[in-house]
N, CA, C and O of each residue as an XYZ file, in Angstrom:
740
protein
N       0.833     -1.164      0.000
C       0.000      0.000      0.000
C       0.883      1.233      0.000
O       1.764      1.347      0.852
N       0.682      2.140     -0.905
C       1.487      3.347     -1.047
C       0.891      4.462     -0.213
O      -0.327      4.579     -0.082
N       1.772      5.281      0.350
C       1.317      6.403      1.176
C       1.820      7.725      0.603
O       2.213      8.624      1.347
N       1.805      7.834     -0.712
C       2.291      9.055     -1.334
C       1.391     10.233     -0.984
O       0.165     10.141     -1.053
N       2.015     11.329     -0.610
C       1.276     12.562     -0.362
C       0.504     12.594      0.937
O      -0.281     13.515      1.163
N       0.707     11.615      1.793
C      -0.003     11.646      3.066
C       0.788     12.441      4.092
O       2.011     12.553      4.013
N       0.087     12.970      5.020
C       0.708     13.731      6.103
C       0.872     12.787      7.284
O      -0.087     12.129      7.687
N       2.076     12.712      7.843
C       2.270     11.804      8.975
C       1.392     12.213     10.148
O       1.211     13.400     10.419
N       0.857     11.230     10.831
C      -0.054     11.507     11.939
C       0.656     11.637     13.274
O       0.068     12.142     14.230
N       1.897     11.199     13.368
C       2.614     11.346     14.632
C       3.031     12.788     14.793
O       3.446     13.437     13.833
N       2.922     13.279     15.988
C       3.280     14.679     16.228
C       4.756     14.761     16.558
O       5.183     14.515     17.685
N       5.498     15.105     15.566
C       6.937     15.272     15.793
C       7.262     16.743     15.622
O       6.902     17.366     14.623
N       7.943     17.280     16.606
C       8.307     18.691     16.523
C       9.506     18.822     15.592
O      10.360     17.936     15.545
N       9.569     19.928     14.849
C      10.690     20.104     13.940
C      11.983     20.260     14.733
O      12.002     20.882     15.795
N      13.050     19.694     14.211
C      14.321     19.812     14.948
C      14.738     21.276     15.020
O      14.665     22.008     14.033
N      15.172     21.683     16.200
C      15.600     23.068     16.350
C      16.990     23.230     15.743
O      17.845     22.352     15.858
N      17.187     24.343     15.114
C      18.459     24.582     14.462
C      19.516     24.916     15.501
O      19.187     25.440     16.565
N      20.775     24.623     15.214
C      21.837     24.921     16.179
C      21.920     26.404     16.515
O      22.255     26.760     17.645
N      21.619     27.282     15.544
C      21.693     28.724     15.816
C      20.664     29.143     16.846
O      20.963     29.947     17.730
N      19.449     28.607     16.745
C      18.417     28.966     17.710
C      18.748     28.428     19.092
O      18.490     29.098     20.092
N      19.303     27.252     19.162
C      19.704     26.687     20.450
C      20.805     27.553     21.064
O      20.776     27.842     22.260
N      21.766     27.964     20.250
C      22.869     28.790     20.750
C      22.350     30.142     21.234
O      22.761     30.616     22.293
N      21.450     30.770     20.471
C      20.893     32.070     20.870
C      20.110     31.923     22.165
O      20.185     32.790     23.034
N      19.373     30.854     22.301
C      18.623     30.612     23.528
C      19.567     30.443     24.717
O      19.310     30.964     25.803
N      20.662     29.710     24.501
C      21.644     29.504     25.564
C      22.286     30.832     25.966
O      22.503     31.081     27.152
N      22.594     31.693     24.976
C      23.183     33.001     25.262
C      22.215     33.840     26.079
O      22.617     34.474     27.054
N      20.951     33.849     25.695
C      19.944     34.611     26.444
C      19.880     34.148     27.892
O      19.840     34.965     28.812
N      19.870     32.828     28.090
C      19.806     32.294     29.454
C      21.027     32.677     30.267
O      20.904     33.011     31.445
N      22.210     32.633     29.656
C      23.435     32.994     30.379
C      23.457     34.486     30.719
O      23.882     34.867     31.809
N      23.001     35.332     29.787
C      22.954     36.771     30.052
C      21.971     37.046     31.179
O      22.269     37.828     32.082
N      20.807     36.415     31.139
C      19.826     36.590     32.216
C      20.385     36.125     33.551
O      20.183     36.778     34.575
N      21.084     34.999     33.544
C      21.668     34.492     34.785
C      22.739     35.442     35.304
O      22.825     35.687     36.507
N      23.558     35.977     34.399
C      24.595     36.926     34.802
C      24.005     38.213     35.334
O      24.468     38.747     36.343
N      22.982     38.715     34.656
C      22.331     39.934     35.121
C      21.509     39.674     36.371
O      21.216     40.597     37.132
N      21.138     38.427     36.580
C      20.398     38.085     37.778
C      21.230     38.214     39.034
O      20.676     38.320     40.128
N      22.551     38.207     38.906
C      23.410     38.358     40.080
C      23.591     39.819     40.467
O      24.171     40.112     41.513
N      23.108     40.730     39.647
C      23.208     42.141     40.011
C      22.168     42.455     41.074
O      21.129     41.801     41.157
N      22.455     43.448     41.872
C      21.528     43.873     42.908
C      20.546     44.887     42.307
O      20.877     45.560     41.330
N      19.362     45.000     42.873
C      18.396     45.969     42.339
C      18.964     47.386     42.421
O      19.599     47.763     43.406
N      18.720     48.160     41.364
C      19.219     49.536     41.323
C      18.605     50.354     42.454
O      19.242     51.268     42.978
N      17.376     50.028     42.829
C      16.711     50.742     43.918
C      17.478     50.556     45.230
O      17.600     51.490     46.023
N      17.990     49.352     45.450
C      18.786     49.072     46.647
C      20.114     49.806     46.584
O      20.578     50.361     47.580
N      20.712     49.805     45.418
C      22.030     50.415     45.256
C      21.972     51.937     45.423
O      22.894     52.534     45.979
N      20.905     52.560     44.949
C      20.840     54.018     44.896
C      19.863     54.635     45.896
O      19.502     55.804     45.759
N      19.434     53.880     46.885
C      18.507     54.394     47.892
C      19.170     55.536     48.668
O      20.178     55.317     49.340
N      18.619     56.747     48.583
C      19.255     57.901     49.249
C      19.383     57.750     50.771
O      20.285     58.328     51.376
N      18.487     56.979     51.386
C      18.555     56.790     52.841
C      19.708     55.887     53.249
O      20.042     55.806     54.431
N      20.318     55.208     52.287
C      21.395     54.258     52.599
C      22.778     54.868     52.472
O      23.774     54.145     52.513
N      22.862     56.168     52.321
C      24.160     56.819     52.189
C      24.483     57.601     53.442
O      23.600     58.184     54.071
N      25.746     57.610     53.796
C      26.206     58.362     54.949
C      27.725     58.422     54.955
O      28.400     57.599     54.337
N      28.237     59.397     55.653
C      29.687     59.578     55.748
C      30.224     58.613     56.803
O      29.717     58.573     57.924
N      31.247     57.836     56.450
C      31.826     56.922     57.448
C      32.545     57.717     58.539
O      33.154     58.753     58.273
N      32.463     57.216     59.760
C      33.069     57.897     60.905
C      34.580     57.716     60.930
O      35.326     58.662     61.183
N      35.026     56.484     60.664
C      36.450     56.187     60.738
C      36.928     55.585     59.423
O      36.136     55.184     58.570
N      38.243     55.535     59.288
C      38.835     54.922     58.109
C      38.530     53.422     58.073
O      38.302     52.862     57.001
N      38.524     52.776     59.230
C      38.228     51.338     59.258
C      36.777     51.076     58.854
O      36.483     50.062     58.221
N      35.876     51.982     59.216
C      34.482     51.834     58.796
C      34.364     51.995     57.274
O      33.606     51.271     56.628
N      35.113     52.941     56.707
C      35.113     53.134     55.252
C      35.660     51.898     54.550
O      35.103     51.458     53.544
N      36.744     51.337     55.073
C      37.337     50.137     54.468
C      36.390     48.947     54.593
O      36.291     48.136     53.672
N      35.698     48.836     55.715
C      34.730     47.758     55.901
C      33.596     47.880     54.884
O      33.161     46.879     54.314
N      33.120     49.095     54.659
C      32.075     49.313     53.664
C      32.553     48.906     52.269
O      31.810     48.279     51.514
N      33.787     49.261     51.931
C      34.328     48.906     50.614
C      34.410     47.388     50.491
O      34.028     46.830     49.462
N      34.910     46.706     51.545
C      35.034     45.244     51.503
C      33.676     44.558     51.343
O      33.599     43.484     50.747
N      32.623     45.150     51.856
C      31.294     44.544     51.753
C      30.601     44.968     50.456
O      30.023     44.131     49.764
N      30.655     46.252     50.124
C      29.905     46.768     48.981
C      30.468     46.344     47.625
O      29.696     46.096     46.699
N      31.777     46.255     47.487
C      32.353     45.909     46.176
C      31.904     44.525     45.711
O      31.432     44.402     44.581
N      32.030     43.472     46.535
C      31.528     42.183     46.051
C      29.998     42.156     45.899
O      29.469     41.500     45.001
N      29.308     42.863     46.772
C      27.848     42.852     46.759
C      27.295     43.507     45.490
O      26.339     43.008     44.897
N      27.895     44.617     45.080
C      27.406     45.371     43.922
C      28.315     45.206     42.696
O      28.266     46.049     41.800
N      29.130     44.167     42.623
C      30.140     44.054     41.569
C      29.550     44.067     40.164
O      30.124     44.692     39.272
N      28.431     43.404     39.941
C      27.835     43.402     38.605
C      27.303     44.790     38.273
O      27.445     45.252     37.141
N      26.694     45.457     39.242
C      26.217     46.819     39.023
C      27.390     47.747     38.696
O      27.304     48.574     37.788
N      28.481     47.600     39.441
C      29.658     48.430     39.190
C      30.226     48.178     37.794
O      30.627     49.116     37.105
N      30.258     46.926     37.384
C      30.761     46.607     36.039
C      29.875     47.246     34.978
O      30.370     47.770     33.980
N      28.568     47.202     35.195
C      27.647     47.809     34.228
C      27.843     49.323     34.162
O      27.824     49.905     33.077
N      28.031     49.958     35.308
C      28.255     51.400     35.335
C      29.577     51.742     34.648
O      29.640     52.696     33.873
N      30.626     50.976     34.923
C      31.932     51.231     34.303
C      31.859     51.059     32.785
O      32.422     51.864     32.043
N      31.172     50.018     32.322
C      31.032     49.820     30.878
C      30.206     50.936     30.245
O      30.490     51.361     29.125
N      29.189     51.409     30.952
C      28.395     52.532     30.433
C      29.245     53.789     30.331
O      29.150     54.520     29.345
N      30.068     54.050     31.330
C      30.952     55.221     31.298
C      31.937     55.102     30.143
O      32.170     56.074     29.424
N      32.516     53.919     29.959
C      33.442     53.700     28.846
C      32.731     53.869     27.506
O      33.263     54.499     26.593
N      31.542     53.311     27.391
C      30.752     53.444     26.170
C      30.476     54.918     25.863
O      30.649     55.363     24.729
N      30.046     55.674     26.882
C      29.751     57.097     26.678
C      31.003     57.887     26.300
O      30.929     58.842     25.527
N      32.147     57.488     26.844
C      33.380     58.209     26.522
C      33.816     57.974     25.083
O      34.572     58.770     24.526
N      33.350     56.893     24.480
C      33.742     56.569     23.111
C      32.726     57.045     22.071
O      32.914     56.804     20.879
N      31.664     57.711     22.496
C      30.652     58.162     21.539
C      31.217     59.124     20.495
O      30.740     59.151     19.361
N      32.211     59.899     20.860
C      32.779     60.864     19.926
C      33.930     60.272     19.125
O      34.589     60.978     18.361
N      34.167     58.999     19.297
C      35.173     58.264     18.527
C      34.484     57.037     17.921
O      34.596     55.939     18.465
N      33.781     57.208     16.815
C      32.979     56.103     16.281
C      33.787     54.845     15.960
O      33.297     53.734     16.162
N      35.004     55.002     15.466
C      35.824     53.824     15.158
C      36.140     53.077     16.453
O      36.045     51.851     16.505
N      36.514     53.813     17.491
C      36.810     53.183     18.785
C      35.572     52.508     19.357
O      35.667     51.439     19.961
N      34.420     53.123     19.169
C      33.182     52.549     19.676
C      32.864     51.237     18.963
O      32.458     50.267     19.602
N      33.042     51.203     17.671
C      32.808     49.979     16.907
C      33.796     48.893     17.347
O      33.417     47.737     17.535
N      35.058     49.276     17.508
C      36.073     48.321     17.966
C      35.723     47.817     19.359
O      35.848     46.623     19.632
N      35.289     48.706     20.240
C      34.893     48.330     21.601
C      33.749     47.316     21.572
O      33.789     46.319     22.293
N      32.746     47.557     20.758
C      31.610     46.632     20.669
C      32.041     45.277     20.107
O      31.571     44.237     20.568
N      32.929     45.286     19.117
C      33.437     44.020     18.575
C      34.255     43.258     19.614
O      34.153     42.036     19.723
N      35.067     43.991     20.376
C      35.849     43.349     21.432
C      34.946     42.772     22.523
O      35.225     41.700     23.059
N      33.869     43.481     22.850
C      32.921     42.964     23.842
C      32.297     41.660     23.343
O      32.132     40.714     24.113
N      31.953     41.611     22.060
C      31.401     40.380     21.492
C      32.433     39.254     21.563
O      32.091     38.111     21.869
N      33.687     39.578     21.283
C      34.751     38.581     21.349
C      34.910     38.055     22.780
O      35.049     36.851     22.992
N      34.887     38.962     23.754
C      34.954     38.554     25.151
C      33.790     37.631     25.490
O      33.977     36.600     26.136
N      32.591     37.999     25.054
C      31.420     37.178     25.350
C      31.579     35.759     24.815
O      31.312     34.788     25.523
N      32.013     35.646     23.567
C      32.102     34.320     22.954
C      33.300     33.515     23.444
O      33.202     32.296     23.583
N      34.432     34.172     23.709
C      35.619     33.421     24.113
C      35.717     33.170     25.617
O      36.409     32.246     26.045
N      35.036     33.976     26.413
C      35.227     33.826     27.856
C      33.910     33.681     28.619
O      33.725     32.689     29.325
N      33.005     34.630     28.498
C      31.844     34.658     29.370
C      30.771     33.634     29.030
O      30.130     33.109     29.941
N      30.555     33.333     27.773
C      29.427     32.489     27.396
C      29.803     31.065     27.013
O      28.972     30.341     26.464
N      31.009     30.656     27.283
C      31.430     29.298     26.929
C      30.946     28.305     27.966
O      31.015     28.553     29.170
N      30.453     27.171     27.477
C      30.066     26.080     28.378
C      31.182     25.062     28.523
O      31.298     24.396     29.552
N      31.992     24.947     27.500
C      33.035     23.932     27.463
C      34.397     24.607     27.374
O      34.487     25.765     26.968
N      35.447     23.905     27.747
C      36.794     24.480     27.647
C      37.139     24.798     26.189
O      36.667     24.138     25.263
N      37.957     25.804     26.016
C      38.400     26.196     24.678
C      39.505     25.248     24.229
O      40.489     25.043     24.939
N      39.330     24.677     23.051
C      40.325     23.772     22.485
C      41.012     24.460     21.320
O      40.355     25.048     20.461
N      42.346     24.384     21.291
C      43.124     24.924     20.187
C      44.110     23.851     19.750
O      45.022     23.494     20.496
N      43.926     23.346     18.550
C      44.754     22.265     18.013
C      44.795     21.065     18.957
O      45.842     20.444     19.141
N      43.642     20.743     19.554
C      43.544     19.578     20.414
C      44.003     19.788     21.841
O      43.975     18.850     22.638
N      44.426     20.999     22.186
C      44.880     21.301     23.548
C      43.855     22.201     24.236
O      43.320     23.129     23.630
N      43.591     21.914     25.506
C      42.686     22.732     26.299
C      43.426     23.985     26.750
O      44.524     23.906     27.303
N      42.812     25.145     26.508
C      43.406     26.429     26.896
C      42.799     26.849     28.232
O      41.578     26.928     28.367
N      43.647     27.117     29.211
C      43.225     27.534     30.541
C      42.535     28.903     30.478
O      42.920     29.757     29.680
N      41.518     29.108     31.320
C      40.792     30.377     31.350
C      41.697     31.554     31.714
O      41.502     32.661     31.212
N      42.686     31.324     32.585
C      43.597     32.418     32.954
C      44.388     32.904     31.755
O      44.636     34.102     31.615
N      44.783     31.984     30.893
C      45.513     32.366     29.678
C      44.601     33.169     28.761
O      45.032     34.152     28.156
N      43.344     32.753     28.657
C      42.391     33.480     27.821
C      42.212     34.904     28.345
O      42.201     35.853     27.561
N      42.072     35.061     29.658
C      41.887     36.391     30.238
C      43.104     37.273     29.971
O      42.949     38.428     29.574
N      44.305     36.750     30.181
C      45.520     37.541     29.968
C      45.654     37.941     28.499
O      45.904     39.106     28.190
N      45.488     36.978     27.599
C      45.629     37.268     26.166
C      44.556     38.248     25.707
O      44.851     39.182     24.961
N      43.309     38.044     26.145
C      42.228     38.945     25.739
C      42.412     40.346     26.320
O      42.098     41.334     25.656
N      42.911     40.443     27.536
C      43.149     41.759     28.131
C      44.225     42.506     27.359
O      44.046     43.676     27.019
N      45.336     41.842     27.081
C      46.415     42.473     26.316
C      45.917     42.855     24.923
O      46.198     43.952     24.442
N      45.191     41.965     24.286
C      44.651     42.235     22.951
C      43.677     43.417     22.979
O      43.723     44.281     22.103
N      42.800     43.454     23.978
C      41.819     44.533     24.088
C      42.505     45.879     24.283
O      42.183     46.851     23.599
N      43.440     45.932     25.206
C      44.155     47.188     25.460
C      44.925     47.626     24.215
O      44.878     48.797     23.838
N      45.623     46.710     23.585
C      46.414     47.054     22.401
C      45.531     47.567     21.272
O      45.845     48.579     20.645
N      44.440     46.879     21.014
C      43.567     47.303     19.910
C      42.905     48.641     20.214
O      42.800     49.492     19.330
N      42.458     48.837     21.445
C      41.836     50.117     21.778
C      42.848     51.262     21.736
O      42.502     52.384     21.366
N      44.089     50.982     22.114
C      45.106     52.034     22.042
C      45.424     52.403     20.594
O      45.820     53.535     20.318
N      45.257     51.471     19.683
C      45.494     51.755     18.267
C      44.405     52.628     17.654
O      44.581     53.141     16.549
N      43.288     52.806     18.348
C      42.187     53.599     17.801
C      42.287     55.083     18.156
O      41.352     55.838     17.890
N      43.376     55.506     18.736
C      43.612     56.911     19.091
C      42.584     57.475     20.071
O      42.269     58.663     20.012
N      42.068     56.658     20.952
C      41.148     57.121     21.989
C      41.746     56.853     23.368
O      41.015     56.651     24.338
N      43.067     56.851     23.450
C      43.767     56.497     24.682
C      43.333     57.375     25.851
O      43.037     56.867     26.932
N      43.293     58.674     25.643
C      42.935     59.595     26.724
C      41.498     59.334     27.176
O      41.217     59.293     28.374
N      40.595     59.157     26.218
C      39.201     58.894     26.570
C      39.079     57.609     27.393
O      38.338     57.567     28.375
N      39.796     56.578     26.997
C      39.713     55.290     27.692
C      40.271     55.409     29.102
O      39.657     54.928     30.054
N      41.432     56.046     29.243
C      42.039     56.197     30.566
C      41.169     57.044     31.489
O      41.010     56.717     32.665
N      40.605     58.131     30.961
C      39.725     58.980     31.769
C      38.464     58.216     32.158
O      38.010     58.309     33.298
N      37.895     57.463     31.218
C      36.677     56.692     31.518
C      36.945     55.652     32.597
O      36.134     55.484     33.507
N      38.062     54.959     32.507
C      38.398     53.958     33.525
C      38.609     54.643     34.879
O      38.137     54.147     35.902
N      39.307     55.770     34.891
C      39.532     56.506     36.146
C      38.210     56.979     36.748
O      37.996     56.854     37.954
N      37.328     57.520     35.917
C      36.025     57.972     36.407
C      35.232     56.778     36.945
O      34.593     56.885     37.991
N      35.265     55.653     36.248
C      34.567     54.454     36.708
C      35.064     53.987     38.063
O      34.266     53.623     38.926
N      36.375     53.995     38.258
C      36.950     53.579     39.543
C      36.554     54.556     40.652
O      36.202     54.133     41.753
N      36.608     55.849     40.369
C      36.235     56.852     41.374
C      34.760     56.702     41.761
O      34.419     56.757     42.942
N      33.892     56.512     40.769
C      32.463     56.337     41.055
C      32.244     55.100     41.912
O      31.481     55.140     42.877
N      32.907     54.001     41.566
C      32.748     52.755     42.311
C      33.237     52.908     43.750
O      32.535     52.528     44.687
N      34.418     53.453     43.928
C      34.974     53.596     45.277
C      34.140     54.577     46.103
O      33.891     54.329     47.283
N      33.710     55.680     45.501
C      32.889     56.649     46.231
C      31.580     56.001     46.689
O      31.165     56.172     47.836
N      30.943     55.269     45.802
C      29.703     54.598     46.191
C      29.965     53.587     47.299
O      29.218     53.521     48.275
N      31.025     52.801     47.147
C      31.333     51.760     48.134
C      31.642     52.362     49.504
O      31.305     51.764     50.525
N      32.273     53.529     49.542
C      32.614     54.165     50.817
C      31.383     54.779     51.470
O      31.199     54.647     52.680
N      30.539     55.448     50.691
C      29.421     56.187     51.272
C      28.139     55.368     51.401
O      27.202     55.814     52.064
N      28.066     54.195     50.794
C      26.867     53.344     50.889
C      26.941     52.547     52.172
O      27.833     51.717     52.350
N      25.981     52.807     53.086
C      25.933     52.070     54.348
C      25.628     50.605     54.061
O      25.059     50.269     53.022
N      26.014     49.736     54.994
C      25.811     48.306     54.792
C      24.847     47.685     55.796
O      24.645     46.470     55.780
N      24.248     48.496     56.673
C      23.353     47.937     57.688
C      22.139     47.256     57.083
O      21.634     46.292     57.658
N      21.659     47.722     55.946
C      20.447     47.148     55.366
C      20.722     45.955     54.444
O      19.797     45.419     53.832
N      21.977     45.541     54.343
C      22.333     44.365     53.560
C      22.367     43.186     54.523
O      23.431     42.829     55.030
N      21.209     42.577     54.780
C      21.075     41.584     55.837
C      21.826     40.296     55.561
O      22.596     39.837     56.405
N      21.617     39.709     54.403
C      22.266     38.446     54.091
C      22.816     38.554     52.692
O      22.092     38.870     51.748
N      24.079     38.295     52.564
C      24.714     38.384     51.252
C      25.259     37.025     50.889
O      26.252     36.571     51.458
N      24.600     36.366     49.928
C      25.054     35.052     49.496
C      26.381     35.136     48.764
O      27.135     34.164     48.738
N      26.677     36.290     48.166
C      27.888     36.427     47.368
C      29.129     36.391     48.245
O      30.072     35.655     47.950
N      29.143     37.184     49.330
C      30.326     37.239     50.175
C      30.218     36.334     51.380
O      31.213     36.093     52.064
N      29.000     35.817     51.659
C      28.825     34.929     52.791
C      28.775     35.660     54.114
O      28.904     35.035     55.166
N      28.589     36.976     54.085
C      28.553     37.754     55.308
C      27.137     37.869     55.802
O      26.212     38.039     55.008
N      26.954     37.779     57.088
C      25.647     37.984     57.697
C      25.745     39.242     58.548
O      26.646     39.388     59.374
N      24.797     40.145     58.326
C      24.799     41.403     59.080
C      23.639     41.379     60.055
O      22.503     41.082     59.684
N      23.931     41.686     61.275
C      22.903     41.720     62.302
C      22.571     43.156     62.628
O      23.333     43.841     63.310
N      21.424     43.616     62.137
C      20.960     44.953     62.454
C      22.014     46.000     62.200
O      22.364     46.255     61.048
N      22.534     46.618     63.256
C      23.530     47.686     63.119
C      24.946     47.209     63.326
O      25.844     48.031     63.507
N      25.182     45.901     63.307
C      26.514     45.391     63.574
C      27.485     45.694     62.463
O      28.687     45.801     62.706
N      26.993     45.836     61.246
C      27.889     46.142     60.122
C      28.028     47.634     59.970
O      27.133     48.398     60.331
N      29.164     48.047     59.429
C      29.409     49.491     59.275
C      28.702     50.022     58.075
O      28.790     51.215     57.784
């Protein structure tokens, strides 16, 4: 009996293409990475700022706030760098391409990087990518903009970390610190 032109009755879903699977995986990893950031409302609550009394209190705040808000700080630093490159379109394009390269070679990989059958250590990837990123950005003639943006990013991060009180950060899974009411600086 011939079944020419019949439609199969079994419900089989079409195989998903590798590109769609990869894009879905990237979305999930980005969401997971952004999920580790703290709410902006918590970070920028005006009632949570105050001048530290002592240098040790300021250092304690930095030790607690930097790991707690690290993803937020990275986002702010990247935004500052991005804004500093707006008047250098070539540098901005290079920066965006380098960010994509970082994402694919370091941040979004599930498996170790293989080169000619050898596993490349993540530390080597970070060192090589950092040197490559700095060298390529310096070749775009935006050196002053990049250095100023990085300096401004560091100043913003340290200022926030020093002046942001830590009493309202009750439990921090990232640093493993437990704060009891007013026990933290």
